[in-house]
C-alpha positions in Angstrom: 6.2 16.1 7.9 2.8 15.5 9.8 0.2 18.1 10.1 -1.9 18.2 13.4 -3.7 20.8 15.3 -1.1 22.5 17.0 1.9 20.0 16.2 3.7 18.8 13.3 6.3 16.5 12.9 8.4 15.5 9.5 7.8 12.3 8.0 10.3 10.3 5.5 8.9 10.3 1.9 7.3 7.0 1.1 10.3 4.4 -0.2 7.6 2.9 -2.7 8.2 6.2 -4.7 10.9 7.7 -6.8 13.4 9.0 -4.3 13.7 12.9 -4.4 17.5 14.1 -4.7 18.5 16.2 -1.8 19.1 19.4 -3.8 15.2 19.0 -5.1 13.6 18.2 -2.0 15.0 20.9 -0.5 13.3 23.8 -1.1 9.9 21.9 -1.0 10.6 20.7 2.8 11.8 24.6 3.7 8.5 26.0 2.1 6.3 23.3 4.2 8.1 23.5 7.2 7.5 27.3 7.1 3.9 27.0 6.0 2.6 24.2 8.2 5.4 24.3 11.4 6.0 28.4 11.6 2.6 29.4 10.5 3.9 31.6 7.6 1.8 32.7 4.9 3.1 32.2 1.2 4.2 35.7 0.5 5.9 35.8 3.8 7.5 32.5 2.8 8.1 34.2 -0.8 10.3 36.9 0.5 12.2 34.9 2.9 13.4 32.4 0.5 13.7 34.7 -2.1 11.1 33.6 -4.6 7.5 34.4 -5.6 4.0 33.3 -4.3 3.3 31.2 -7.1 6.2 29.0 -6.8 5.7 28.7 -3.3 2.2 27.5 -3.6 3.5 25.0 -6.3 6.1 23.9 -4.1 3.5 23.3 -1.2 1.3 21.1 -3.9 4.5 19.2 -4.7 5.3 18.5 -0.7 1.9 16.9 -0.3 2.2 15.1 -3.4 5.4 13.6 -2.7 4.2 12.4 0.9 6.4 15.0 2.4 3.7 16.2 4.5 1.1 13.8 6.0 -2.1 15.7 7.3 -3.8 14.2 10.5 -7.1 15.7 12.0 -7.1 15.0 15.8 -10.8 15.7 16.2 -13.8 14.6 14.0 -16.6 17.0 13.1 -19.8 16.4 14.6 -21.5 15.4 11.3 -18.6 12.3 10.5 -19.4 11.4 14.1 -23.0 10.9 14.2 -22.4 9.2 10.4 -20.1 6.6 12.2 -22.3 5.5 14.9 -25.4 5.1 12.3 -23.2 3.2 10.0 -21.8 1.0 12.8 -25.2 0.2 14.3 -27.1 -0.3 10.9 -24.4 -2.9 9.4 -23.1 -4.6 12.5 -19.6 -3.0 12.2 -16.6 -2.9 14.9 -15.8 0.5 13.3 -16.4 3.1 10.9 -14.3 5.8 9.9 -16.1 8.6 7.8 -14.2 11.7 6.0 -15.5 14.9 4.7 -16.6 14.9 1.0 -14.0 16.4 -1.3 -14.7 19.5 -3.1 -13.6 17.9 -6.5 -14.9 14.6 -6.9 -11.5 13.6 -8.7 -10.1 14.0 -5.1 -12.3 11.1 -3.4 -9.8 8.4 -3.6 -7.1 10.8 -2.1 -9.3 11.8 1.1 -10.8 8.2 1.6 -7.2 6.4 0.9 -5.6 8.5 3.1 -7.6 7.7 6.0 -7.6 3.8 5.0 -3.9 4.0 5.3 -4.0 6.0 8.8 -6.1 2.9 9.6 -4.1 0.3 8.6 -1.2 1.9 10.0 -3.0 1.3 13.1 -3.5 -2.3 13.1 0.0 -3.4 12.4 1.9 -5.1 15.1 5.3 -7.3 15.0 4.7 -10.3 12.7 1.3 -9.3 11.3 0.0 -10.1 7.6 -1.7 -7.6 5.5 -3.9 -8.8 2.5 -4.5 -6.3 0.0 -6.7 -5.7 -2.8 -6.4 -3.0 -5.2 -7.6 0.5 -7.0 -6.9 4.0 -6.6 -8.2 4.3 -3.2 -5.6 1.7 -2.0 -3.0 3.3 -4.2 -3.6 6.6 -2.2 -3.9 4.8 1.1 -0.1 4.3 0.3 0.7 7.8 1.0 -0.5 7.8 4.7 1.2 4.4 5.6 4.5 4.7 7.9 3.3 7.3 10.4 3.2 5.2 13.3 6.5 3.3 14.9 7.7 0.7 12.7 7.0 -2.9 13.1 9.1 -6.3 12.7 8.5 -9.6 10.4 5.7 -7.9 8.5 4.1 -9.5 5.1 1.5 -8.4 2.4 -0.3 -10.6 0.4 -2.0 -9.7 -2.7 -5.5 -11.0 -2.9 -5.9 -11.1 -6.5 -4.3 -11.7 -10.0 -2.0 -9.5 -12.0 -2.6 -7.4 -15.4 -0.7 -8.2 -18.2 -0.6 -4.3 -18.9 1.5 -2.7 -16.5 -0.1 1.0 -15.7 0.4 3.2 -12.9 -2.0 1.1 -10.5 -2.1 -2.6 -10.9 -2.6 -5.6 -8.1 0.9 -6.3 -8.2 2.1 -2.4 -7.6 0.0 -1.9 -5.0 1.2 -4.8 -3.1 4.7 -4.3 -3.8 4.6 -0.9 -2.9 3.4 -1.3 0.4 5.4 -4.1 1.2 8.7 -1.9 0.5 7.1 1.1 2.6 6.8 -1.6 5.6 9.7 -3.2 4.6 7.7 -6.4 4.5 7.8 -9.6 2.3 5.7 -9.9 -0.3 3.7 -12.7 -1.9 2.3 -12.0 -5.5 -0.7 -13.8 -7.1 1.3 -14.4 -10.1 -1.5 -15.6 -12.4 -3.6 -13.2 -14.7 -6.7 -11.4 -12.8 -8.7 -12.7 -15.7 -8.3 -15.7 -17.7 -10.3 -17.0 -20.9 -11.9 -20.1 -19.6 -13.5 -21.3 -15.9 -11.2 -24.5 -16.5 -8.1 -22.5 -17.1 -8.7 -20.8 -13.6 -9.4 -24.4 -11.9 -6.2 -25.6 -13.1 -4.1 -22.5 -12.1 -5.5 -22.6 -8.6 -4.1 -26.3 -8.4 -0.6 -25.2 -8.9 1.1 -25.9 -5.6 2.5 -22.0 -5.9 -0.8 -20.6 -6.1 -2.8 -23.0 -3.8 0.2 -22.3 -1.1 -0.6 -18.3 -1.6 -4.4 -19.0 -1.3 -3.8 -20.8 2.3 -1.7 -18.1 3.2 -4.2 -15.3 2.4 -6.8 -17.3 4.7 -4.2 -16.6 7.8 -3.6 -13.0 7.4 -4.4 -10.6 10.5 -5.6 -7.5 8.3 -7.1 -7.0 4.9 -8.0 -3.8 3.3 -10.0 -4.1 0.1 -11.9 -1.5 -2.1 -15.2 -1.7 -4.5 -15.7 -0.8 -8.1 -19.1 0.2 -9.5 -20.4 -0.3 -12.7 -19.7 3.1 -14.1 -17.6 3.2 -17.4 -14.7 4.5 -15.7 -14.3 2.1 -12.9 -11.2 0.8 -13.2 -11.7 -2.6 -14.6 -13.6 -1.0 -17.6 -11.7 2.2 -17.8 -8.3 0.2 -18.4 -10.2 -2.3 -20.4 -9.9 -5.3 -18.2 -13.4 -6.2 -18.9 -14.9 -5.3 -22.3 -17.6 -2.8 -22.8 -19.9 -5.7 -24.2 -19.4 -7.6 -20.8 -20.1 -4.6 -18.8 -23.4 -4.9 -20.5 -24.1 -8.3 -19.9 -22.7 -7.9 -16.3 -25.5 -4.9 -15.3 -28.4 -6.9 -17.0 -27.4 -10.0 -14.8 -27.8 -7.5 -11.8 -24.4 -6.7 -11.1 -23.9 -3.3 -9.1 -20.0 -3.4 -8.9 -17.1 -5.7 -7.8 -15.0 -6.5 -4.8 -11.8 -8.2 -5.8 -12.8 -8.3 -8.9 -16.0 -10.5 -8.5 -19.1 -9.0 -9.2 -21.7 -8.6 -6.7 -25.6 -8.0 -7.1 -27.8 -5.5 -4.7 -28.2 -8.1 -2.0 -24.2 -8.9 -2.1 -24.5 -12.5 -4.0 -22.3 -13.3 -6.9 -24.2 -13.0 -10.2 -24.3 -15.5 -12.3 -22.0 -14.4 -15.1 -18.9 -16.0 -17.1 -16.8 -13.3 -16.0 -17.1 -14.5 -12.2 -16.0 -17.8 -13.2 -12.6 -16.3 -14.9 -11.5 -14.5 -12.3 -8.3 -15.4 -10.2 -8.8 -13.9 -6.8 -9.3 -14.7 -3.1 -12.7 -16.0 -2.8 -15.2 -13.6 -1.3 -16.7 -16.0 1.2 -13.2 -16.4 2.4 -12.8 -13.2 3.0 -15.9 -12.9 4.7 -14.3 -15.3 7.4 -11.2 -13.1 7.9 -11.3 -11.4 11.3 -10.2 -7.9 10.9 -11.4 -6.7 6.9 -11.9 -3.3 6.0 -13.8 -1.7 3.0 -12.5 1.6 2.0 -14.2 3.4 -0.8 -16.1 6.8 -1.5 -18.3 8.9 -3.3 -22.1 9.0 -3.4 -22.1 6.9 -6.9 -20.3 4.1 -4.8 -23.1 4.1 -2.2 -25.2 0.9 -3.8 -22.0 -1.5 -4.3 -20.8 -0.6 -1.1 -24.0 -1.3 0.7 -23.8 -4.7 -1.2 -20.2 -5.3 -0.4 -21.2 -5.0 3.4 -23.9 -7.7 3.0 -21.4 -9.8 1.1 -18.4 -9.9 3.2 -19.6 -8.7 6.7 -16.4 -6.5 7.2 -15.2 -5.1 10.8 -14.4 -1.7 9.3 -16.0 0.7 6.8 -13.9 3.6 5.4 -15.8 6.0 3.1 -17.1 9.6 3.1 -19.8 11.5 4.2 -21.3 11.6 0.6 -21.5 7.6 0.7 -22.2 7.4 4.1 -25.2 9.5 4.3 -26.9 7.3 1.8 -25.7 4.2 3.3 -27.4 5.4 6.8 -30.7 6.1 5.3 
C-alpha cells in the first residue's frame, strides 16, 4: 500500500524480507487499508475489527515496518525546495533531494533511506546496472524500492568487500536484498572489506574474478552510496571492523569519515593511513568518473563528511535531510 495525498495503492511486501503468512498479514493489511485509504481513526477501526486501539496502532506500525505501506509526498515543503536549490548551486549537483529532519535522530536513516530508494526507483531502465554501497541508510532504501513499473535484465554490483561477521547489515546483504527486490543478477565482491596488508589487497585485485567485477563496476549506469562519520557508533567502528585505536589514529591523520570504507579528510582527499591501503572497495577516483552517482546520508553530524564526499567524488545527486542540508548550504 502506498500513501499519497488523496490517493493510495497497495504495494507488495519486499521479497528481500521473510514472507508474512497470509493469516498474519490479513489484520495488518485490513487495518492499514481502513486507516490510510478509508481515513478512519484508530478507535473506529478497533470497533470495526473487534479489537482495541492499542492493537490497531501496533498493526499500523507493523504494516509500515514490513513495507506494506509506503509513503510518497506529492509536494515538497518550501524550506526543502529552497535548500535543494542552494545545494545544487553551491556544489554543482544535477539534483538534490532534501527530506524533513526526523524528530527522533535514530529515524534519520529510515527517512533519508526512503527518499534514496524512491530516487533509485526512478533511475531504473531495462538492462540497467546498479552499483551499491552499504550502511543503515541504504538498507532502509530497500523499503522504498519497487514502486515503479518493473524493469527487465537488471544487475546489481556491490562496490565493496564483505565482512566475516554476518550481521543484519553487510555489503553482501544489501546487494543481495536489492537484487532480489529487482529480480536482478547480483555481483558480489567476494573478498574481505579489510585485509591485513596492502600486499594482500593488491594480490586479491589481481585475481581474475575480482578484476572482472571491478571492471563491471566501472560500467554501472547508476551508483548509490552513503558516508560514515568518525563517531563511535558509525558502522565500521560500532561493528568492530576497525579497532578503536585505529579510529583514533585515523582522526589524528585528518579523517572526517569514509566513503565505501575509504577515509577522506575535510578537503575530500584520502588520508595517508594504512587502513586506506588495506581496504578492498571500488576506488573513489573511479567512482567519481561514473555518470550517475548519488550520495544518501543525513543528520547534522554527517554534514562535515558529506561536504568532504561531495568534493571527493562529485556526485550528480545528493539525498539528505534538512539538518545536514542547512549546514551544507552555509
